[in-house]
C-alpha positions as CSV (number, residue, x, y, z in Angstrom):
1,X,20.8,-9.1,2.1
2,X,18.7,-8.6,5.2
3,X,17.9,-5.2,6.6
4,X,17.4,-4.6,10.3
5,X,14.1,-2.9,10.8
6,X,12.7,-1.3,13.9
7,X,9.9,-3.1,15.7
8,X,7.4,-0.2,15.2
9,X,6.9,-0.7,11.5
10,X,3.7,-1.1,9.5
11,X,3.8,-3.8,6.9
12,X,1.9,-3.2,3.6
13,X,-0.4,-6.2,2.9
14,X,0.1,-5.6,-0.8
15,X,3.9,-5.4,-1.4
16,X,5.1,-6.5,2.1
17,X,7.4,-3.4,2.5
18,X,7.8,-2.1,6.0
19,X,7.3,1.6,6.9
20,X,8.5,2.9,10.2
21,X,6.8,5.7,12.2
22,X,9.5,8.2,11.0
23,X,8.3,7.3,7.4
24,X,11.6,5.5,6.6
25,X,10.8,2.6,4.2
26,X,12.5,-0.7,4.4
27,X,12.5,-2.6,1.1
28,X,13.2,-6.3,0.9
29,X,16.7,-5.6,-0.2
30,X,18.9,-2.5,-0.5
31,X,19.1,0.6,1.5
32,X,16.0,2.1,3.3
33,X,14.2,4.8,1.3
34,X,11.3,7.2,1.4
35,X,7.6,7.0,0.9
36,X,8.1,9.0,-2.3
37,X,10.5,6.4,-3.7
38,X,8.2,3.6,-2.7
39,X,5.2,5.3,-4.4
40,X,7.2,6.1,-7.6
41,X,8.5,2.6,-8.0
42,X,5.6,0.4,-6.7
43,X,2.4,2.0,-5.4
44,X,1.4,4.1,-8.3
45,X,1.4,0.9,-10.5
46,X,0.0,-1.6,-8.0
47,X,-3.2,0.3,-7.3
48,X,-4.7,-2.3,-5.0
49,X,-7.0,-1.8,-2.1
50,X,-5.2,-2.0,1.2
51,X,-2.0,-0.2,0.1
52,X,-0.7,1.8,3.1
53,X,1.2,4.3,0.9
54,X,-1.6,6.3,-0.9
55,X,-1.8,9.4,1.3
56,X,-0.3,12.2,-0.9
57,X,0.5,14.3,2.1
58,X,2.6,11.5,3.7
59,X,4.3,10.6,0.4
60,X,5.5,14.2,-0.2
61,X,7.1,15.5,-3.3
62,X,8.3,13.1,-5.9
63,X,11.7,13.8,-7.4
64,X,13.2,12.4,-10.6
65,X,15.6,10.3,-8.6
66,X,12.7,8.5,-6.9
67,X,11.6,6.7,-10.0
68,X,13.6,4.4,-12.4
69,X,15.7,5.8,-15.2
70,X,14.2,5.5,-18.7
71,X,16.0,3.7,-21.5
72,X,17.0,7.1,-23.1
73,X,18.5,8.3,-19.8
74,X,20.5,5.1,-19.5
75,X,21.8,5.4,-23.1
76,X,22.9,9.0,-22.4
77,X,24.7,7.9,-19.2
78,X,26.5,5.1,-21.0
79,X,27.6,7.4,-23.8
80,X,29.0,10.0,-21.3
81,X,31.1,7.4,-19.5
């Protein structure tokens, strides 16, 4: 799946994700997301110099849905269905 991205994006030299000036994040696949989702799923673990998503003010507030579900959360969802 390819995602159309605007021309005015910054590309992170670490993970190659594209971030537009409106802070919309374009992943290599899937729907665009937020800086918070990118940080929760990639940046907090990569911790490499040059990452363009380390400014806490730009990232904003992380929510539970920004990160990945834990094994226990997945088990609960499967039992409920």
